[in-house]
C-alpha positions in Angstrom: 26.6 -100.2 97.6 23.0 -101.0 96.6 21.3 -101.2 93.3 19.8 -97.6 92.6 16.1 -97.2 93.0 15.9 -95.3 89.7 18.2 -95.9 86.8 21.1 -93.4 86.2 21.4 -91.4 83.1 24.0 -92.4 80.5 25.9 -89.2 81.1 26.1 -89.9 84.9 27.2 -93.5 84.2 29.9 -92.3 81.9 31.1 -89.8 84.4 31.2 -92.4 87.2 33.1 -94.9 84.9 35.7 -92.2 84.3 36.2 -91.7 88.0 36.8 -95.4 88.5 39.7 -95.2 86.1 41.4 -92.4 88.0 44.2 -94.6 89.6 44.6 -97.1 86.7 47.8 -97.5 84.8 48.1 -95.1 82.0 48.7 -97.8 79.4 48.3 -95.3 76.5 51.4 -93.4 77.7 53.8 -96.0 76.2 55.6 -96.3 79.5 53.9 -99.4 80.7 56.0 -102.6 80.3 53.3 -105.2 80.7 49.6 -106.0 81.0 48.3 -104.1 78.0 49.7 -104.6 74.5 49.1 -101.5 72.5 49.3 -101.8 68.7 48.6 -98.1 68.2 45.3 -96.0 68.0 44.1 -97.1 64.6 44.5 -100.8 65.2 43.0 -100.5 68.6 40.0 -98.8 67.2 39.5 -101.5 64.5 39.6 -104.1 67.3 37.1 -102.2 69.5 34.7 -101.6 66.6 34.7 -105.3 65.7 34.4 -106.3 69.4 31.3 -104.1 69.9 29.7 -105.4 66.7 29.7 -108.9 68.0 29.6 -108.2 71.7 26.2 -109.8 72.2 26.6 -112.9 70.0 27.1 -116.0 72.2 29.6 -118.7 71.4 27.7 -121.1 73.7 25.9 -122.5 70.6 27.9 -122.2 67.4 25.0 -123.6 65.3 23.0 -120.5 66.4 25.8 -118.0 65.5 27.6 -119.4 62.4 29.5 -116.1 62.2 31.4 -117.1 65.4 32.1 -120.6 64.0 33.7 -118.9 60.9 35.8 -116.6 63.0 37.1 -119.5 65.1 37.8 -121.7 62.1 39.7 -118.9 60.2 41.7 -117.8 63.3 42.7 -121.4 64.0 43.7 -121.9 60.3 45.9 -118.8 60.5 47.5 -120.0 63.8 48.2 -123.5 62.4 49.7 -122.0 59.2 51.8 -119.7 61.3 53.1 -122.5 63.5 53.7 -125.2 60.8 50.6 -127.2 61.6 50.6 -130.5 59.7 47.7 -131.8 57.7 45.0 -132.9 60.2 46.1 -130.4 62.8 43.2 -128.6 64.6 42.6 -126.1 67.4 40.1 -123.8 69.2 39.8 -120.2 70.3 39.9 -119.5 74.0 39.8 -116.5 76.4 43.5 -116.5 77.2 46.6 -118.4 77.8 45.4 -119.8 81.1 42.3 -121.3 79.5 44.5 -122.7 76.6 46.8 -124.3 79.1 44.1 -125.8 81.2 42.6 -127.3 78.1 46.0 -128.8 77.1 46.3 -130.4 80.5 42.8 -131.7 80.4 43.3 -133.2 77.0 46.5 -134.9 78.2 44.8 -136.3 81.2 41.8 -137.6 79.3 44.0 -138.9 76.5 46.1 -140.9 79.1 42.9 -142.2 80.7 41.8 -143.6 77.3 45.1 -145.0 76.1 46.9 -145.8 79.5 44.1 -146.6 81.9 46.5 -148.0 84.4 47.6 -144.4 85.2 45.6 -143.5 88.3 47.8 -140.6 89.5 48.7 -138.6 86.5 51.9 -136.4 86.5 53.1 -133.5 84.5 56.8 -132.6 84.1 57.3 -128.8 84.4 60.5 -126.9 84.4 60.5 -124.4 87.3 60.2 -121.6 84.7 56.9 -122.8 83.3 54.0 -120.5 83.7 52.0 -120.5 86.9 48.9 -121.4 84.8 50.2 -125.0 84.6 50.1 -125.1 88.4 46.5 -123.8 88.3 45.6 -126.4 85.8 47.2 -129.1 88.0 45.2 -127.9 91.0 41.9 -127.8 89.1 42.4 -131.2 87.4 44.2 -133.2 90.1 47.4 -133.7 88.1 50.6 -133.8 90.1 53.3 -131.3 89.2 56.9 -132.8 88.9 59.2 -129.7 88.9 62.5 -130.0 87.1 65.6 -127.8 87.2 66.8 -125.3 84.6 70.4 -124.4 83.8 72.3 -121.2 84.6 70.5 -119.5 81.6 67.1 -120.6 82.9 66.5 -123.1 80.1 65.1 -126.5 81.0 67.7 -129.1 82.0 67.1 -131.8 79.4 68.8 -134.5 81.6 66.6 -133.6 84.5 63.5 -133.8 82.3 64.5 -137.3 81.2 65.1 -138.5 84.7 61.8 -137.1 85.9 59.7 -139.5 83.7 57.7 -142.1 85.6 55.0 -144.6 84.7 52.5 -141.8 85.6 53.8 -139.1 83.3 51.1 -137.9 80.9 52.5 -134.6 79.7 55.8 -132.7 79.4 56.0 -128.9 78.9 58.5 -126.4 77.4 58.3 -122.7 77.0 58.9 -120.5 73.9 59.8 -118.4 75.7 59.5 -118.7 79.4 57.8 -115.4 80.7 60.3 -114.5 83.4 63.6 -114.4 81.4 62.5 -114.5 77.8 64.5 -117.6 76.9 63.3 -120.6 74.8 63.6 -124.1 76.3 65.4 -126.8 74.2 62.0 -127.8 72.7 63.4 -130.2 70.1 65.4 -132.2 72.7 62.6 -132.3 75.2 59.9 -133.2 72.6 62.2 -135.9 71.3 62.3 -137.5 74.8 58.6 -137.2 75.0 58.2 -138.9 71.7 60.5 -141.7 72.6 58.5 -142.4 75.7 55.0 -142.0 74.1 54.2 -138.9 76.2 52.4 -135.9 75.0 54.4 -132.6 74.8 53.0 -129.1 75.0 54.9 -126.0 73.8 53.7 -123.0 75.8 54.1 -120.3 73.2 51.4 -118.1 74.8 53.6 -115.1 74.9 56.0 -115.6 72.0 54.3 -117.9 69.5 52.8 -115.2 67.3 55.8 -113.0 67.1 58.7 -115.5 67.1 58.2 -116.5 63.4 58.5 -112.9 62.4 61.7 -112.6 64.4 63.0 -115.7 62.5 62.0 -114.1 59.2 64.1 -111.0 60.1 67.1 -113.2 60.7 67.1 -113.8 64.5 68.4 -117.1 65.7 65.2 -118.7 66.9 65.3 -122.4 67.7 62.4 -124.6 66.4 59.6 -124.8 68.8 56.4 -125.4 66.9 54.7 -128.3 65.0 57.8 -128.6 62.7 59.4 -130.3 65.8 58.4 -134.1 65.8 56.9 -134.8 69.3 55.2 -131.5 69.8 51.6 -132.5 70.2 50.0 -129.2 71.3 50.8 -125.5 71.4 49.2 -122.5 73.2 49.5 -119.1 71.5 47.9 -115.9 72.7 46.6 -113.4 70.3 46.0 -110.6 72.8 49.7 -110.3 73.6 52.1 -109.7 70.7 49.4 -110.1 68.0 48.0 -107.0 69.7 44.3 -108.0 69.6 42.0 -106.9 72.4 41.9 -109.1 75.5 40.2 -112.4 75.6 41.9 -114.0 72.6 44.2 -117.1 72.6 44.5 -120.4 70.6 45.0 -123.9 71.7 46.4 -126.0 68.8 46.8 -129.8 68.5 48.6 -132.0 66.1 45.5 -134.1 65.4 41.9 -134.5 66.3 42.5 -137.7 68.4 44.3 -135.6 71.0 42.0 -132.5 70.8 38.8 -134.4 71.3 39.7 -135.0 74.9 39.5 -131.3 75.7 35.8 -131.2 74.5 33.1 -131.4 77.2 29.6 -132.7 76.5 26.8 -133.3 79.0 23.4 -135.0 78.6 23.0 -135.9 82.3 20.5 -133.1 83.0 17.1 -131.9 82.0 18.2 -128.7 80.1 19.6 -127.8 76.7 22.3 -129.7 74.9 25.7 -128.9 76.3 28.8 -129.2 74.1 31.8 -126.9 74.9 35.1 -126.8 72.9 36.6 -124.6 75.7 36.2 -124.2 79.4 33.6 -121.5 79.4 30.0 -122.1 78.1 28.5 -118.6 77.4 31.1 -116.3 76.0 30.9 -113.1 73.9 31.7 -113.2 70.2 33.5 -109.9 70.7 37.0 -111.2 71.3 36.8 -113.5 68.3 35.6 -110.7 65.9 38.2 -108.3 67.4 41.1 -110.8 66.9 40.0 -111.5 63.4 39.8 -107.8 62.5 43.1 -106.8 64.0 45.0 -109.7 62.4 43.7 -108.8 59.0 44.2 -105.1 59.5 47.8 -105.2 60.5 48.8 -108.1 58.2 52.1 -109.8 57.7 54.0 -106.7 56.5 52.7 -104.7 59.5 53.7 -107.4 62.0 57.2 -107.6 60.4 57.6 -103.9 60.9 56.5 -104.2 64.5 58.9 -107.1 65.1 61.8 -105.1 63.5 61.3 -102.2 65.8 60.9 -104.4 68.9 64.1 -106.2 68.2 66.0 -102.9 67.9 64.4 -101.6 71.1 65.2 -104.8 73.0 68.8 -104.7 71.9 69.3 -101.1 73.1 67.6 -101.8 76.4 69.6 -105.0 77.0 72.8 -103.2 76.1 71.9 -100.3 78.5 71.3 -102.8 81.3 74.5 -104.7 80.5 76.6 -101.4 80.5 75.3 -100.2 83.9 77.7 -101.0 86.8 74.9 -101.6 89.3 72.7 -103.9 87.1 72.9 -107.5 86.1 71.2 -109.0 83.1 69.7 -112.3 84.3 70.1 -114.1 80.9 70.6 -113.2 77.3 67.0 -113.2 75.9 65.7 -114.9 72.8 62.7 -112.6 72.7 61.5 -109.0 73.5 61.3 -109.7 77.2 64.0 -110.1 79.8 64.9 -109.6 83.5 67.6 -107.8 85.4 68.7 -107.5 89.0 71.3 -105.8 91.2 73.5 -106.6 94.2 74.3 -103.0 95.0 70.8 -101.4 95.2 67.3 -102.6 96.0 65.4 -103.5 92.9 62.2 -103.1 94.8 62.9 -99.5 95.8 64.2 -98.9 92.2 60.8 -100.1 90.9 58.9 -97.6 93.3 61.1 -94.7 92.1 60.6 -95.6 88.4 56.9 -95.9 89.0 56.9 -92.4 90.6 58.4 -91.1 87.4 55.5 -92.5 85.3 56.8 -95.9 84.4 55.3 -99.3 85.1 57.9 -102.1 85.5 57.2 -105.5 87.1 58.9 -107.0 90.2 59.6 -110.7 90.4 60.5 -112.5 93.6 63.4 -114.9 94.2 62.8 -118.5 93.4 65.5 -121.3 93.1 68.5 -119.7 91.5 66.5 -116.9 90.0 67.3 -113.8 92.1 64.6 -111.2 92.7 64.5 -108.9 89.7 62.8 -106.4 87.4 61.0 -107.8 84.4 60.4 -106.0 81.2 58.0 -107.0 78.4 58.8 -104.8 75.4 55.6 -103.5 73.9 55.3 -101.8 70.5 54.3 -98.6 72.3 57.5 -98.8 74.4 59.8 -98.5 71.4 59.8 -94.7 71.3 60.7 -94.4 75.0 63.9 -96.5 75.2 66.3 -93.6 75.7 64.1 -91.9 78.2 63.7 -95.2 80.1 67.4 -95.7 80.4 68.0 -92.1 81.5 65.3 -92.3 84.2 66.6 -95.8 85.3 70.2 -94.4 85.8 68.8 -91.3 87.7 66.6 -93.5 89.9 69.5 -95.7 90.8 71.4 -92.7 92.1 68.4 -91.5 94.1 67.8 -94.7 95.9 71.4 -95.8 96.3 71.6 -95.0 100.0 68.4 -96.6 101.0 69.1 -99.6 103.3 67.4 -102.8 102.4 67.3 -106.4 103.5 66.9 -106.0 107.2 63.2 -106.9 107.3 63.7 -109.7 104.8 66.6 -111.2 106.8 64.6 -111.2 110.0 61.5 -112.8 108.4 63.6 -115.4 106.6 65.2 -116.5 109.9 61.9 -116.6 111.7 59.9 -118.6 109.2 62.3 -120.7 107.2 61.5 -123.9 109.3 57.7 -123.3 109.8 54.8 -124.9 108.0 52.7 -122.3 106.1 49.6 -124.3 106.8 50.3 -123.9 110.6 50.2 -120.0 110.4 47.3 -118.7 112.5 45.0 -115.9 111.3 46.7 -113.7 114.0 50.2 -114.4 112.6 48.8 -113.6 109.1 47.4 -110.3 110.4 50.8 -109.5 112.0 52.6 -110.1 108.8 50.2 -107.9 106.9 50.7 -105.2 109.6 54.4 -105.5 109.3 54.2 -105.0 105.6 51.8 -102.0 106.2 49.1 -103.4 104.0 45.4 -103.9 104.7 42.4 -101.8 105.0 41.0 -99.7 102.2 42.9 -98.9 99.0 46.3 -100.0 97.9 49.8 -98.9 99.1 51.5 -96.2 97.1 54.9 -97.9 97.7 55.5 -101.6 97.3 59.2 -102.0 98.2 58.7 -103.1 101.8 55.9 -105.5 100.8 58.0 -107.1 98.1 61.0 -107.3 100.4 58.9 -109.2 102.9 57.4 -111.5 100.3 60.8 -112.1 98.8 62.1 -113.3 102.2 59.3 -115.8 102.8 59.4 -119.3 101.4 57.0 -119.8 98.4 54.4 -121.6 100.5 54.2 -118.7 102.9 54.0 -116.2 100.1 51.0 -118.0 98.7 49.2 -118.3 102.0 49.7 -114.6 102.7 48.5 -113.5 99.3 45.5 -115.8 99.5 44.5 -114.4 102.9 45.1 -110.8 101.8 43.0 -111.1 98.7 40.3 -112.9 100.6 40.1 -110.0 102.9 40.0 -107.1 100.5 37.2 -108.4 98.3 
């Protein structure tokens, strides 16, 4: 593909853009349980209008665009008020949960360097259910991950957390909730341990932080997780998930400026313009800030309470439907509008393919530790109207795939690779694995069951190597 010699017409460009969308998920159908969080047509239009109005404004220099400074300040104030931020608490707007998490780890690393200079090899204590973004942050920032176990309900093991502390520990993390199973870690107990040991504690509330307070208002038993908990020193909270703002909107919040200042980057060691960044990115569109501001104000507290009420009812009905089906196993009783379920009698991977053929999108998760491979559902507002239809199609899909054999490929691979070093895999062996899974070449597979079965059988290190090589080849 080369740059066209002559520019295309707007009509031709529009037509081409539409053809690109042909195979995309139909997120407007209400049958997609993930990726896009749809607040409904009217709120979506409000967000898009605000986004486009500030699309070209650049948050690189907040003194040049005071409008974006005002948006950021007001959004942070809303977030702090929502999560019981004490006097002196602060925060910033980011592009998403991953950026918020990277900043929280950077702040912890630099805070430790300033206050505990003897720490040369910083460590971060992570329950194995913590989001992968923390592992990404650890890679980027050279912070060692110290993984700790979770209990049978997938909540962090407080004893294991305490025992994992060393002289190099700079940060402890808990989830509210963890993405995979929708359960909230014992934040108060974990943050208490962190406080006793003068360690920073981060609550990852990216997915649940905005909606959980509304759940609590409606009478749900939600344990404390925010700044009302002594010892919680930072919180990440996405707005583009269950606050239903357009993508590119998250908040990173801190108990005080003394911690937050360590996330800020400034550079004068060059010949160009002044560089001062309160987030990872430098140039960034003002669109996401304006859109988030518009949607939050458009929906308002009463609107979010109504959304929360309907999501609670839908989640309960779905959970009960899973619990009542003889072939399905609920992984854990969720604290939030997301959960996972598995089966020991049918292949969840073939079940996902069959459901996707019926117009749904549901997400596979691979086995790790004592979390069996499963199906994950994140309940969106747009999913509420489809609960009965989903459960009906799920039951019919189980019957259709009941006789499909599964496990043979996985068992063979597991036996072959369980004692091998993933680094030692040759390019030829990678190619053989990709061929075995029938992936490669142009386009993407219509069915994913065999691929997921293969990945599920491989140790995590092999999975990562295979996925990196595959992605490196297709782009």
